[in-house]
Backbone of each chain as ProteinMPNN parsed JSONL, in Angstrom:
{"seq_chain_A": "MTSGAEILASVLLLIGLAFTLLGSVGLVRFPDFYTRMHAPTKATTLGVSSMALAAVLVIPGGIVAVLMKALTIIAFLFLTAPIGAHMMARAARSGGIAPCEETRIDEMPTEPVGEDDGGHPAG", "coords_chain_A": {"N_chain_A": [[-140.562, 239.699, 20.672], [-142.457, 241.419, 19.348], [-141.277, 243.858, 17.257], [-139.659, 247.112, 16.998], [-140.45, 248.321, 14.635], [-142.89, 247.126, 14.121], [-144.452, 248.047, 16.206], [-144.463, 250.77, 15.634], [-145.769, 250.628, 13.185], [-148.259, 249.735, 14.038], [-149.126, 251.921, 15.539], [-149.3, 253.832, 13.492], [-151.281, 252.664, 11.939], [-153.455, 252.826, 13.706], [-153.687, 255.599, 13.888], [-154.41, 256.232, 11.244], [-156.844, 254.861, 11.123], [-158.282, 256.248, 13.065], [-158.463, 258.796, 11.902], [-159.983, 258.153, 9.647], [-162.324, 257.282, 10.861], [-163.144, 259.664, 12.101], [-163.626, 261.207, 9.834], [-165.825, 259.837, 8.816], [-167.703, 260.28, 10.84], [-167.98, 263.049, 10.612], [-169.093, 263.109, 8.071], [-171.616, 262.109, 8.528], [-172.703, 263.783, 10.506], [-172.505, 266.557, 9.955], [-173.981, 269.768, 8.998], [-174.598, 270.795, 6.299], [-174.032, 270.318, 2.717], [-171.471, 271.238, 2.008], [-169.866, 271.373, 4.317], [-170.067, 268.703, 4.959], [-168.63, 267.614, 2.875], [-166.128, 268.514, 3.44], [-165.08, 267.097, 5.646], [-164.56, 264.149, 5.066], [-162.765, 264.424, 2.974], [-160.38, 265.414, 3.985], [-159.847, 263.348, 5.725], [-159.297, 261.361, 3.916], [-156.708, 261.886, 2.756], [-154.905, 261.899, 4.968], [-155.525, 259.456, 6.2], [-154.969, 257.524, 4.172], [-152.227, 258.016, 3.732], [-150.992, 257.433, 6.229], [-151.715, 254.751, 6.583], [-150.571, 253.508, 4.35], [-147.85, 253.93, 4.853], [-147.635, 252.394, 7.173], [-148.081, 249.854, 6.108], [-145.792, 249.609, 4.538], [-143.892, 249.466, 6.524], [-144.138, 246.955, 7.769], [-143.58, 244.912, 5.959], [-141.404, 242.244, 4.983], [-138.134, 242.704, 3.758], [-136.899, 244.045, 0.547], [-137.677, 246.771, 0.624], [-137.427, 249.263, -0.509], [-138.478, 249.561, -3.087], [-141.211, 249.153, -2.65], [-141.648, 251.207, -0.891], [-141.268, 253.404, -2.566], [-143.448, 253.051, -4.285], [-145.544, 253.385, -2.465], [-145.111, 256.025, -1.668], [-145.65, 257.213, -4.088], [-148.433, 256.751, -4.406], [-149.339, 258.172, -2.233], [-148.541, 260.812, -2.831], [-150.038, 261.173, -5.139], [-152.666, 261.06, -4.147], [-152.623, 263.253, -2.418], [-152.464, 265.234, -4.314], [-154.785, 264.916, -5.904], [-157.128, 264.657, -4.368], [-157.97, 267.242, -3.314], [-158.578, 268.395, -5.813], [-160.747, 266.908, -6.828], [-162.606, 267.417, -4.77], [-162.884, 270.179, -5.001], [-164.015, 270.4, -7.548], [-166.466, 269.094, -7.109], [-167.623, 270.787, -5.174], [-167.853, 273.137, -6.62], [-169.622, 272.368, -8.649], [-171.856, 271.825, -7.08], [-172.375, 274.318, -5.972], [-172.938, 275.951, -8.185], [-175.077, 274.518, -8.938], [-177.048, 275.215, -7.243], [-177.183, 274.409, -4.576], [-177.727, 275.342, -1.361], [-175.678, 276.891, 1.131], [-175.416, 276.271, 4.719], [-177.11, 278.111, 7.375], [-175.272, 279.277, 9.06], [-173.112, 280.057, 7.571], [-170.637, 282.382, 6.862], [-168.947, 283.642, 4.987], [-169.134, 284.097, 1.559], [-167.829, 283.733, -1.365], [-168.365, 283.187, -3.947], [-169.267, 284.288, -7.144], [-172.546, 285.373, -8.112], [-173.378, 285.161, -10.744], [-171.86, 282.953, -12.77], [-168.804, 283.483, -14.439], [-167.261, 283.352, -17.668], [-167.732, 280.651, -18.422], [-168.471, 277.62, -19.941], [-171.616, 276.511, -20.458], [-172.632, 274.443, -21.864], [-174.455, 275.312, -23.746], [-176.9, 275.796, -22.604], [-179.778, 277.815, -21.801], [-179.524, 280.832, -19.859], [-180.129, 280.843, -16.342]], "CA_chain_A": [[-141.477, 239.251, 19.623], [-142.836, 242.585, 18.559], [-140.15, 244.756, 17.056], [-140.033, 248.523, 17.011], [-141.156, 248.675, 13.402], [-144.285, 246.679, 14.208], [-145.16, 248.963, 17.108], [-144.67, 252.007, 14.877], [-146.804, 250.36, 12.186], [-149.556, 249.672, 14.72], [-149.53, 253.29, 15.875], [-149.713, 254.477, 12.246], [-152.581, 252.106, 11.553], [-154.494, 253.387, 14.575], [-153.881, 257.0, 13.494], [-155.195, 256.232, 10.02], [-158.202, 254.428, 11.437], [-158.951, 257.324, 13.796], [-158.825, 259.853, 10.949], [-161.075, 257.664, 8.815], [-163.537, 257.285, 11.686], [-163.588, 261.047, 12.278], [-164.211, 261.629, 8.572], [-167.159, 259.251, 8.704], [-168.573, 260.994, 11.781], [-168.284, 264.336, 9.997], [-169.98, 262.895, 6.924], [-172.991, 261.878, 8.984], [-173.224, 264.746, 11.47], [-172.413, 267.968, 9.602], [-175.315, 270.23, 8.598], [-174.906, 270.956, 4.885], [-173.193, 269.521, 1.835], [-170.081, 271.703, 1.913], [-169.155, 270.884, 5.503], [-169.992, 267.243, 4.867], [-167.56, 267.248, 1.959], [-164.849, 268.903, 4.021], [-164.547, 266.121, 6.605], [-163.911, 262.946, 4.542], [-161.665, 264.719, 2.057], [-159.142, 265.455, 4.772], [-159.598, 262.004, 6.254], [-158.735, 260.564, 2.836], [-155.269, 262.044, 2.556], [-154.14, 261.467, 6.135], [-155.721, 258.032, 6.426], [-154.249, 256.716, 3.195], [-150.772, 258.127, 3.886], [-150.494, 256.708, 7.401], [-151.865, 253.304, 6.409], [-149.581, 253.024, 3.383], [-146.551, 253.866, 5.535], [-147.674, 251.247, 8.07], [-147.914, 248.658, 5.3], [-144.386, 249.513, 4.132], [-143.049, 249.146, 7.684], [-144.219, 245.577, 8.263], [-143.223, 243.874, 4.995], [-140.004, 241.838, 5.088], [-137.266, 242.761, 2.583], [-137.315, 244.752, -0.663], [-138.537, 247.813, 1.146], [-137.286, 250.545, -1.202], [-139.414, 249.616, -4.212], [-142.566, 249.324, -2.129], [-141.723, 252.556, -0.322], [-141.468, 254.338, -3.673], [-144.842, 252.931, -4.743], [-146.419, 253.972, -1.45], [-144.98, 257.483, -1.746], [-146.342, 257.633, -5.309], [-149.886, 256.824, -4.21], [-149.602, 259.246, -1.275], [-148.445, 262.085, -3.541], [-151.171, 261.247, -6.055], [-153.88, 261.409, -3.415], [-152.512, 264.635, -1.937], [-152.739, 266.15, -5.417], [-156.071, 264.793, -6.581], [-158.292, 264.768, -3.487], [-158.506, 268.609, -3.367], [-159.146, 268.71, -7.131], [-162.079, 266.326, -6.885], [-163.491, 268.115, -3.836], [-163.166, 271.497, -5.555], [-164.969, 270.236, -8.65], [-167.776, 268.773, -6.555], [-168.187, 271.967, -4.518], [-168.216, 274.103, -7.668], [-170.84, 271.871, -9.285], [-172.975, 271.969, -6.148], [-172.672, 275.744, -5.779], [-173.654, 276.446, -9.366], [-176.32, 273.771, -9.049], [-178.058, 275.802, -6.383], [-177.229, 273.861, -3.232], [-177.48, 276.473, -0.476], [-174.955, 276.61, 2.366], [-176.246, 276.373, 5.917], [-177.33, 279.501, 7.772], [-174.127, 279.82, 9.791], [-172.033, 280.405, 6.662], [-170.394, 283.824, 6.944], [-168.248, 284.169, 3.825], [-169.535, 283.452, 0.319], [-167.086, 284.499, -2.369], [-168.747, 282.763, -5.294], [-170.149, 285.253, -7.812], [-173.856, 284.782, -8.373], [-173.381, 284.766, -12.146], [-170.54, 282.424, -13.115], [-168.252, 284.154, -15.609], [-166.294, 282.604, -18.454], [-167.992, 279.228, -18.208], [-169.318, 277.042, -20.968], [-172.651, 275.728, -19.797], [-173.18, 273.474, -22.783], [-175.494, 275.866, -24.578], [-178.179, 275.952, -21.922], [-180.136, 279.212, -21.532], [-179.163, 281.245, -18.505], [-181.212, 280.725, -15.374]], "C_chain_A": [[-141.87, 240.432, 18.742], [-141.658, 243.546, 18.472], [-140.631, 246.202, 17.075], [-140.808, 248.933, 15.781], [-142.618, 248.27, 13.476], [-145.09, 247.584, 15.124], [-145.469, 250.272, 16.385], [-145.771, 251.817, 13.825], [-148.18, 250.305, 12.835], [-150.053, 251.061, 15.072], [-150.011, 254.022, 14.621], [-151.073, 253.965, 11.782], [-153.699, 252.696, 12.395], [-154.747, 254.851, 14.245], [-154.741, 257.081, 12.23], [-156.634, 255.847, 10.259], [-158.969, 255.519, 12.168], [-159.368, 258.445, 12.844], [-159.993, 259.422, 10.079], [-162.389, 257.671, 9.581], [-164.064, 258.7, 11.874], [-164.199, 261.595, 10.993], [-165.616, 261.084, 8.393], [-168.142, 259.945, 9.63], [-168.968, 262.348, 11.204], [-169.236, 264.192, 8.825], [-171.417, 262.713, 7.372], [-173.538, 263.096, 9.721], [-173.303, 266.18, 10.966], [-173.681, 268.454, 8.902], [-175.559, 270.327, 7.101], [-173.851, 270.257, 4.037], [-171.724, 269.928, 1.895], [-169.271, 271.275, 3.127], [-169.051, 269.365, 5.486], [-168.881, 266.807, 3.926], [-166.19, 267.519, 2.568], [-164.252, 267.787, 4.878], [-163.904, 264.9, 5.942], [-162.782, 263.225, 3.573], [-160.343, 264.807, 2.804], [-158.814, 264.101, 5.366], [-158.974, 261.113, 5.19], [-157.219, 260.654, 2.799], [-154.49, 261.514, 3.759], [-154.309, 259.98, 6.403], [-154.926, 257.18, 5.461], [-152.747, 256.809, 3.42], [-150.288, 257.342, 5.097], [-150.65, 255.203, 7.219], [-150.88, 252.743, 5.397], [-148.201, 252.938, 4.021], [-146.513, 252.694, 6.518], [-147.48, 249.948, 7.302], [-146.478, 248.489, 4.851], [-143.528, 249.053, 5.302], [-143.051, 247.664, 8.026], [-143.786, 244.543, 7.237], [-141.759, 243.513, 5.154], [-139.268, 241.984, 3.759], [-137.82, 243.599, 1.439], [-138.118, 245.995, -0.378], [-138.514, 249.07, 0.281], [-138.304, 250.664, -2.333], [-140.835, 249.859, -3.716], [-142.731, 250.7, -1.509], [-141.947, 253.585, -1.411], [-142.903, 254.273, -4.193], [-145.797, 253.581, -3.752], [-146.337, 255.497, -1.483], [-145.663, 258.02, -3.001], [-147.838, 257.776, -5.078], [-150.228, 257.921, -3.21], [-149.57, 260.602, -1.981], [-149.623, 262.264, -4.488], [-152.436, 261.657, -5.314], [-153.82, 262.818, -2.852], [-152.78, 265.624, -3.051], [-154.194, 266.105, -5.84], [-157.275, 264.921, -5.657], [-158.826, 266.203, -3.42], [-159.119, 268.962, -4.715], [-160.565, 268.173, -7.24], [-163.057, 267.055, -5.977], [-163.866, 269.49, -4.375], [-164.174, 271.404, -6.692], [-166.366, 269.95, -8.13], [-168.428, 270.0, -5.913], [-168.635, 272.99, -5.549], [-169.506, 273.673, -8.356], [-172.041, 272.065, -8.366], [-173.371, 273.431, -5.999], [-173.401, 276.31, -6.977], [-174.932, 275.655, -9.614], [-177.38, 274.222, -8.07], [-178.196, 275.151, -5.019], [-176.843, 274.967, -2.262], [-176.632, 276.041, 0.707], [-175.87, 276.775, 3.569], [-176.255, 277.818, 6.419], [-176.13, 280.111, 8.464], [-172.995, 280.263, 8.882], [-171.859, 281.913, 6.615], [-169.845, 284.382, 5.641], [-168.682, 283.379, 2.594], [-168.926, 284.244, -0.823], [-167.445, 284.105, -3.789], [-169.619, 283.825, -5.932], [-171.463, 284.588, -8.182], [-174.014, 284.385, -9.828], [-172.007, 284.238, -12.492], [-170.06, 283.021, -14.428], [-167.301, 283.212, -16.311], [-166.487, 281.104, -18.371], [-168.876, 278.72, -19.325], [-170.35, 276.141, -20.298], [-173.328, 274.782, -20.778], [-174.355, 273.997, -23.592], [-176.842, 276.013, -23.908], [-178.507, 277.429, -21.777], [-179.863, 279.556, -20.081], [-180.376, 281.149, -17.581], [-181.673, 279.307, -15.3]], "O_chain_A": [[-141.634, 240.426, 17.533], [-141.116, 243.984, 19.487], [-141.827, 246.481, 17.155], [-141.705, 249.773, 15.848], [-143.489, 248.973, 12.963], [-146.261, 247.863, 14.864], [-146.567, 250.817, 16.495], [-146.591, 252.706, 13.597], [-149.161, 250.773, 12.255], [-151.239, 251.362, 14.931], [-151.006, 254.746, 14.666], [-151.907, 254.729, 11.296], [-154.764, 253.03, 11.876], [-155.888, 255.309, 14.309], [-155.672, 257.882, 12.148], [-157.546, 256.43, 9.673], [-160.162, 255.705, 11.933], [-160.471, 258.981, 12.949], [-160.891, 260.216, 9.799], [-163.436, 258.018, 9.034], [-165.272, 258.929, 11.816], [-165.168, 262.352, 11.037], [-166.497, 261.775, 7.883], [-169.291, 260.177, 9.254], [-170.127, 262.755, 11.285], [-170.091, 265.051, 8.605], [-172.341, 263.119, 6.668], [-174.718, 263.416, 9.58], [-174.094, 266.962, 11.493], [-174.387, 267.659, 8.281], [-176.649, 269.969, 6.653], [-172.9, 269.679, 4.562], [-170.835, 269.077, 1.839], [-168.12, 270.86, 2.992], [-168.058, 268.804, 5.948], [-168.258, 265.766, 4.133], [-165.214, 266.84, 2.251], [-163.043, 267.558, 4.838], [-162.743, 264.627, 6.249], [-161.924, 262.368, 3.362], [-159.314, 264.336, 2.321], [-157.645, 263.741, 5.498], [-158.206, 260.207, 5.515], [-156.525, 259.637, 2.81], [-153.526, 260.765, 3.595], [-153.354, 259.308, 6.791], [-154.276, 256.218, 5.871], [-152.049, 255.801, 3.315], [-149.273, 256.65, 5.01], [-149.787, 254.446, 7.663], [-150.4, 251.621, 5.559], [-147.459, 251.989, 3.768], [-145.468, 252.065, 6.682], [-146.798, 249.04, 7.777], [-145.979, 247.365, 4.783], [-142.548, 248.334, 5.108], [-142.049, 247.158, 8.532], [-143.632, 243.376, 7.6], [-140.941, 244.389, 5.434], [-139.716, 241.454, 2.743], [-139.024, 243.84, 1.351], [-139.12, 246.262, -1.042], [-139.456, 249.862, 0.315], [-138.916, 251.715, -2.524], [-141.573, 250.664, -4.284], [-143.805, 251.298, -1.582], [-142.715, 254.53, -1.23], [-143.506, 255.301, -4.503], [-146.75, 254.251, -4.151], [-147.349, 256.183, -1.345], [-146.191, 259.132, -3.0], [-148.451, 258.764, -5.482], [-151.286, 258.542, -3.315], [-150.446, 261.44, -1.77], [-150.149, 263.368, -4.63], [-153.193, 262.503, -5.792], [-154.836, 263.512, -2.806], [-153.263, 266.727, -2.798], [-154.787, 267.15, -6.109], [-158.359, 265.267, -6.127], [-160.043, 266.382, -3.466], [-160.072, 269.739, -4.774], [-161.474, 268.875, -7.683], [-164.204, 267.29, -6.358], [-165.008, 269.928, -4.234], [-165.081, 272.23, -6.792], [-167.345, 270.493, -8.642], [-169.625, 270.233, -6.079], [-169.67, 273.636, -5.383], [-170.381, 274.498, -8.619], [-173.123, 272.429, -8.826], [-174.556, 273.752, -5.909], [-174.366, 277.06, -6.826], [-175.776, 276.07, -10.409], [-178.486, 273.684, -8.057], [-179.222, 275.319, -4.361], [-175.727, 275.482, -2.337], [-176.829, 274.95, 1.241], [-176.958, 277.342, 3.463], [-175.488, 278.65, 5.935], [-175.972, 281.332, 8.463], [-172.001, 280.799, 9.37], [-172.816, 282.644, 6.359], [-170.23, 285.476, 5.226], [-168.61, 282.15, 2.579], [-169.439, 285.296, -1.206], [-166.878, 284.643, -4.741], [-170.616, 284.236, -5.338], [-171.504, 283.405, -8.519], [-174.691, 283.405, -10.138], [-171.053, 285.016, -12.508], [-170.802, 283.064, -15.41], [-166.627, 282.393, -15.686], [-165.514, 280.359, -18.262], [-169.91, 279.315, -19.627], [-170.009, 275.146, -19.659], [-174.464, 274.364, -20.556], [-175.169, 273.211, -24.077], [-177.832, 276.322, -24.572], [-177.59, 278.238, -21.64], [-179.953, 278.709, -19.193], [-181.511, 281.353, -18.01], [-182.586, 278.993, -14.537]]}, "seq_chain_B": "MTSFFLFVLLMLAALILVYLYRVAQGPTVFDRVLGLNGISTKSILMLIVIGVVYDRVDMFVDIATGYALLNLAGALAIAKYLEQRGAV", "coords_chain_B": {"N_chain_B": [[-149.481, 240.158, 14.395], [-150.667, 240.071, 11.892], [-153.284, 239.54, 12.626], [-154.004, 241.935, 13.769], [-153.985, 243.577, 11.526], [-156.092, 242.366, 10.21], [-158.153, 243.082, 11.925], [-158.182, 245.862, 11.513], [-158.99, 245.808, 8.88], [-161.604, 244.812, 9.115], [-162.735, 246.921, 10.566], [-162.585, 248.976, 8.666], [-164.336, 247.956, 6.766], [-166.672, 248.128, 8.238], [-166.868, 250.876, 8.433], [-167.513, 251.535, 5.849], [-170.205, 251.052, 5.781], [-171.219, 253.282, 7.091], [-170.729, 255.25, 5.175], [-172.401, 254.249, 3.216], [-174.837, 254.772, 4.381], [-174.973, 257.545, 4.009], [-175.059, 257.6, 1.242], [-177.518, 256.373, 0.719], [-179.274, 258.016, 2.111], [-178.733, 260.663, 1.606], [-179.613, 264.072, 1.16], [-179.289, 265.504, -1.233], [-178.186, 264.945, -4.634], [-175.505, 265.341, -4.772], [-174.55, 264.649, -2.289], [-174.819, 261.918, -2.409], [-172.976, 261.242, -4.415], [-170.693, 262.054, -3.1], [-170.616, 260.231, -0.986], [-170.187, 257.843, -2.436], [-167.675, 258.413, -3.463], [-166.193, 258.443, -1.098], [-166.435, 255.757, -0.405], [-164.909, 254.586, -2.405], [-162.408, 255.513, -1.635], [-162.139, 254.19, 0.812], [-161.953, 251.649, -0.245], [-159.448, 251.727, -1.437], [-157.844, 251.917, 0.844], [-158.489, 249.449, 2.03], [-157.466, 247.714, 0.118], [-154.7, 248.1, 0.393], [-154.324, 247.152, 3.017], [-155.174, 244.524, 2.706], [-153.133, 243.646, 1.054], [-151.02, 243.573, 2.896], [-151.939, 241.531, 4.561], [-151.898, 239.309, 2.867], [-149.204, 239.212, 2.268], [-148.32, 240.478, -0.077], [-147.654, 243.233, -0.662], [-146.434, 244.83, -2.597], [-147.707, 244.229, -5.018], [-150.402, 244.818, -4.432], [-150.371, 247.509, -3.819], [-149.948, 248.646, -6.29], [-152.386, 247.988, -7.517], [-154.047, 249.513, -5.919], [-153.205, 252.077, -6.645], [-154.091, 252.202, -9.308], [-156.808, 252.066, -8.787], [-157.199, 254.457, -7.451], [-156.719, 256.247, -9.536], [-158.902, 255.634, -11.228], [-160.929, 256.422, -9.522], [-160.536, 259.205, -9.313], [-160.988, 259.965, -12.015], [-163.657, 259.185, -12.347], [-164.952, 260.778, -10.404], [-164.414, 263.367, -11.334], [-165.708, 263.277, -13.817], [-168.397, 262.873, -13.082], [-168.846, 265.171, -11.562], [-168.492, 267.156, -13.5], [-170.565, 266.518, -15.226], [-172.826, 266.917, -13.57], [-172.566, 269.62, -13.113], [-172.967, 270.732, -15.617], [-175.534, 269.914, -16.109], [-177.136, 271.405, -14.533], [-179.513, 272.733, -12.141], [-180.713, 270.638, -9.464]], "CA_chain_B": [[-149.539, 241.369, 13.585], [-151.666, 239.877, 10.84], [-154.627, 239.649, 13.204], [-154.301, 243.364, 13.927], [-154.37, 244.098, 10.212], [-157.443, 241.88, 9.925], [-159.059, 243.927, 12.701], [-158.308, 247.142, 10.792], [-159.779, 245.519, 7.677], [-163.011, 244.733, 9.509], [-163.198, 248.252, 10.937], [-162.805, 249.735, 7.429], [-165.57, 247.452, 6.159], [-167.791, 248.682, 8.993], [-166.995, 252.301, 8.107], [-168.177, 251.658, 4.547], [-171.644, 251.11, 6.041], [-171.541, 254.674, 7.402], [-170.798, 255.965, 3.902], [-173.602, 253.784, 2.519], [-175.962, 255.519, 4.935], [-175.05, 258.85, 3.337], [-175.48, 257.373, -0.147], [-178.945, 256.068, 0.662], [-180.077, 259.003, 2.798], [-178.319, 262.018, 1.268], [-180.722, 264.87, 0.63], [-179.048, 265.902, -2.623], [-177.432, 263.968, -5.426], [-174.083, 265.545, -4.505], [-174.209, 263.856, -1.113], [-174.667, 260.518, -2.821], [-171.691, 261.127, -5.102], [-169.652, 262.178, -2.072], [-170.545, 258.95, -0.29], [-169.547, 256.859, -3.308], [-166.258, 258.768, -3.51], [-165.578, 257.969, 0.136], [-166.356, 254.297, -0.451], [-163.739, 254.26, -3.224], [-161.216, 255.733, -0.821], [-162.04, 253.068, 1.756], [-161.502, 250.481, -0.984], [-157.996, 251.86, -1.576], [-157.26, 251.543, 2.134], [-158.649, 248.018, 2.245], [-156.538, 247.002, -0.771], [-153.365, 248.133, 0.993], [-154.307, 246.269, 4.188], [-155.24, 243.15, 2.189], [-151.786, 243.329, 0.61], [-150.216, 243.176, 4.057], [-152.42, 240.242, 5.072], [-151.461, 238.261, 1.947], [-147.759, 239.366, 2.031], [-148.031, 240.944, -1.427], [-147.917, 244.664, -0.64], [-145.97, 245.457, -3.828], [-148.716, 244.096, -6.059], [-151.668, 245.449, -4.088], [-150.223, 248.962, -3.889], [-150.194, 249.001, -7.696], [-153.834, 247.934, -7.758], [-154.638, 250.658, -5.234], [-152.933, 253.264, -7.452], [-155.038, 252.182, -10.411], [-158.144, 252.367, -8.287], [-157.244, 255.89, -7.169], [-156.874, 256.92, -10.832], [-160.291, 255.476, -11.66], [-161.745, 257.213, -8.606], [-160.439, 260.613, -9.709], [-161.648, 260.174, -13.304], [-165.099, 259.103, -12.159], [-165.434, 261.929, -9.642], [-164.382, 264.554, -12.198], [-166.734, 263.142, -14.851], [-169.723, 263.074, -12.485], [-168.961, 266.573, -11.171], [-168.69, 267.948, -14.715], [-171.919, 266.257, -15.739], [-173.819, 267.554, -12.708], [-172.459, 271.056, -13.267], [-173.582, 271.138, -16.883], [-176.95, 269.586, -16.131], [-177.865, 272.481, -13.884], [-180.064, 272.506, -10.809], [-181.198, 269.276, -9.22]], "C_chain_B": [[-150.584, 241.253, 12.494], [-153.081, 239.999, 11.384], [-155.005, 241.102, 13.423], [-154.689, 243.995, 12.599], [-155.757, 243.616, 9.816], [-158.49, 242.69, 10.686], [-159.269, 245.27, 12.005], [-159.159, 246.965, 9.537], [-161.268, 245.472, 8.008], [-163.552, 246.105, 9.888], [-163.458, 249.107, 9.698], [-164.086, 249.266, 6.742], [-166.79, 247.972, 6.904], [-167.981, 250.162, 8.676], [-167.642, 252.51, 6.744], [-169.691, 251.732, 4.738], [-172.08, 252.532, 6.38], [-171.666, 255.487, 6.112], [-172.03, 255.54, 3.108], [-174.854, 254.45, 3.076], [-176.102, 256.868, 4.235], [-175.479, 258.684, 1.888], [-176.979, 257.142, -0.22], [-179.79, 257.239, 1.147], [-179.899, 260.41, 2.253], [-179.411, 262.851, 0.65], [-180.517, 265.279, -0.819], [-178.241, 264.829, -3.323], [-175.928, 264.124, -5.174], [-173.637, 264.765, -3.277], [-174.014, 262.388, -1.485], [-173.333, 260.305, -3.527], [-170.544, 261.198, -4.104], [-169.5, 260.873, -1.3], [-169.872, 257.884, -1.138], [-168.053, 257.116, -3.418], [-165.538, 258.271, -2.259], [-165.463, 256.454, 0.179], [-165.172, 253.856, -1.313], [-162.458, 254.447, -2.433], [-161.029, 254.616, 0.2], [-161.58, 251.803, 1.043], [-160.001, 250.524, -1.191], [-157.305, 251.432, -0.284], [-157.34, 250.04, 2.349], [-157.723, 247.217, 1.343], [-155.128, 246.979, -0.179], [-153.285, 247.165, 2.17], [-154.396, 244.802, 3.76], [-153.871, 242.717, 1.678], [-150.879, 242.921, 1.751], [-150.637, 241.797, 4.547], [-151.92, 239.092, 4.192], [-149.975, 238.33, 1.615], [-147.431, 239.752, 0.594], [-148.318, 242.449, -1.506], [-147.535, 245.312, -1.962], [-147.018, 245.389, -4.93], [-149.969, 244.895, -5.709], [-151.569, 246.967, -4.05], [-150.405, 249.445, -5.326], [-151.68, 249.007, -8.01], [-154.513, 249.14, -7.115], [-154.384, 251.942, -6.017], [-153.88, 253.34, -8.651], [-156.441, 252.539, -9.969], [-158.281, 253.849, -7.955], [-157.402, 256.69, -8.458], [-158.319, 256.835, -11.319], [-161.227, 256.338, -10.82], [-161.732, 258.684, -9.008], [-161.182, 260.863, -11.013], [-163.158, 260.137, -13.151], [-165.659, 260.303, -11.442], [-165.46, 263.173, -10.521], [-165.479, 264.477, -13.258], [-168.116, 263.427, -14.275], [-169.91, 264.533, -12.095], [-169.209, 267.448, -12.398], [-170.095, 267.762, -15.267], [-172.969, 266.978, -14.895], [-173.77, 269.062, -12.849], [-173.132, 271.521, -14.557], [-175.07, 270.87, -16.904], [-177.776, 270.666, -15.457], [-178.458, 272.043, -12.567], [-180.672, 271.113, -10.692], [-182.724, 269.242, -9.348]], "O_chain_B": [[-151.3, 242.21, 12.2], [-153.976, 240.496, 10.699], [-156.17, 241.475, 13.285], [-155.59, 244.831, 12.533], [-156.514, 244.342, 9.171], [-159.576, 242.955, 10.171], [-160.395, 245.76, 11.916], [-159.943, 247.841, 9.173], [-162.092, 246.021, 7.277], [-164.697, 246.427, 9.572], [-164.422, 249.872, 9.662], [-164.835, 250.078, 6.198], [-167.827, 248.232, 6.294], [-169.109, 250.654, 8.651], [-168.256, 253.55, 6.505], [-170.385, 252.389, 3.963], [-173.176, 252.952, 6.007], [-172.576, 256.303, 5.964], [-172.636, 256.355, 2.412], [-175.82, 254.673, 2.346], [-177.211, 257.29, 3.906], [-176.189, 259.536, 1.355], [-177.643, 257.656, -1.12], [-180.901, 257.443, 0.657], [-180.78, 261.257, 2.402], [-180.077, 262.405, -0.285], [-181.49, 265.39, -1.565], [-177.688, 263.928, -2.692], [-175.165, 263.172, -5.337], [-172.508, 264.278, -3.212], [-173.146, 261.708, -0.938], [-172.641, 259.318, -3.278], [-169.545, 260.492, -4.241], [-168.383, 260.457, -0.993], [-169.071, 257.102, -0.627], [-167.254, 256.181, -3.461], [-164.426, 257.749, -2.335], [-164.504, 255.92, 0.735], [-164.506, 252.87, -0.997], [-161.53, 253.645, -2.541], [-159.913, 254.15, 0.429], [-160.897, 250.971, 1.639], [-159.337, 249.489, -1.131], [-156.322, 250.691, -0.302], [-156.374, 249.422, 2.797], [-157.239, 246.157, 1.741], [-154.442, 245.959, -0.242], [-152.3, 246.441, 2.314], [-153.771, 243.936, 4.372], [-153.484, 241.56, 1.842], [-150.054, 242.021, 1.597], [-149.788, 240.982, 4.908], [-151.561, 238.029, 4.699], [-149.514, 237.576, 0.757], [-146.367, 239.391, 0.092], [-149.129, 242.887, -2.322], [-148.211, 246.235, -2.418], [-147.208, 246.345, -5.681], [-150.54, 245.569, -6.567], [-152.576, 247.652, -4.229], [-150.952, 250.524, -5.557], [-152.18, 249.911, -8.68], [-155.436, 249.72, -7.686], [-155.251, 252.815, -6.056], [-154.405, 254.407, -8.971], [-157.174, 253.225, -10.681], [-159.346, 254.436, -8.149], [-158.123, 257.688, -8.489], [-158.893, 257.828, -11.764], [-162.19, 256.91, -11.33], [-162.776, 259.336, -9.043], [-161.92, 261.841, -11.13], [-163.868, 260.951, -13.743], [-166.72, 260.808, -11.811], [-166.413, 263.951, -10.467], [-166.113, 265.486, -13.568], [-168.916, 264.132, -14.89], [-170.996, 265.086, -12.269], [-170.028, 268.367, -12.357], [-170.734, 268.713, -15.717], [-173.895, 267.58, -15.437], [-174.796, 269.73, -12.723], [-173.782, 272.566, -14.589], [-175.804, 271.529, -17.64], [-178.959, 270.835, -15.755], [-177.975, 271.099, -11.942], [-181.084, 270.503, -11.679], [-183.334, 268.186, -9.18]]}, "name": "protein", "num_of_chains": 2, "seq": "MTSGAEILASVLLLIGLAFTLLGSVGLVRFPDFYTRMHAPTKATTLGVSSMALAAVLVIPGGIVAVLMKALTIIAFLFLTAPIGAHMMARAARSGGIAPCEETRIDEMPTEPVGEDDGGHPAGMTSFFLFVLLMLAALILVYLYRVAQGPTVFDRVLGLNGISTKSILMLIVIGVVYDRVDMFVDIATGYALLNLAGALAIAKYLEQRGAV"}
């Protein structure tokens, strides 16, 4: 009854669900904004890729076109999830959100250089 | 197999509640934006799983791609706005 592709799809679905669950746990439990952002961003890419591959595995027929679409959305998310996270972290850092006390390395310059702040006075 | 996908769909809907907790509770406005971003990602996942349940994966993957594009544009716009607005 259950073929090998369905078993593989079930395993991929469970992997994606586990990553998504871990991202949610990190979003609730981590101490400051930067660590909270770190957890679901990684859960996004791995969860979406494994679930899209599981969806491709179980559909009957015409698999190449759907596989190409799934690979497109996977590549898009692998490219754009770090960009969005980087923009959010940069906005938070220049907005004065302090990291937690355990943070050891802080490479952000205190005065942002070469940045148009929309004409606002410094400080 | 469809019932298993329905189970995954329900679990994703339950995980959205966790993200809604961060949206409602988040100490800073960035946490709220982060929670909304995660809810959009869960919507992409749910669209793909709904496509499997309705046997139209080809169509729903396209919708999910469009939703991912909207998600990126919204996240970049909000991040740029918050960066230019300055401190919270």
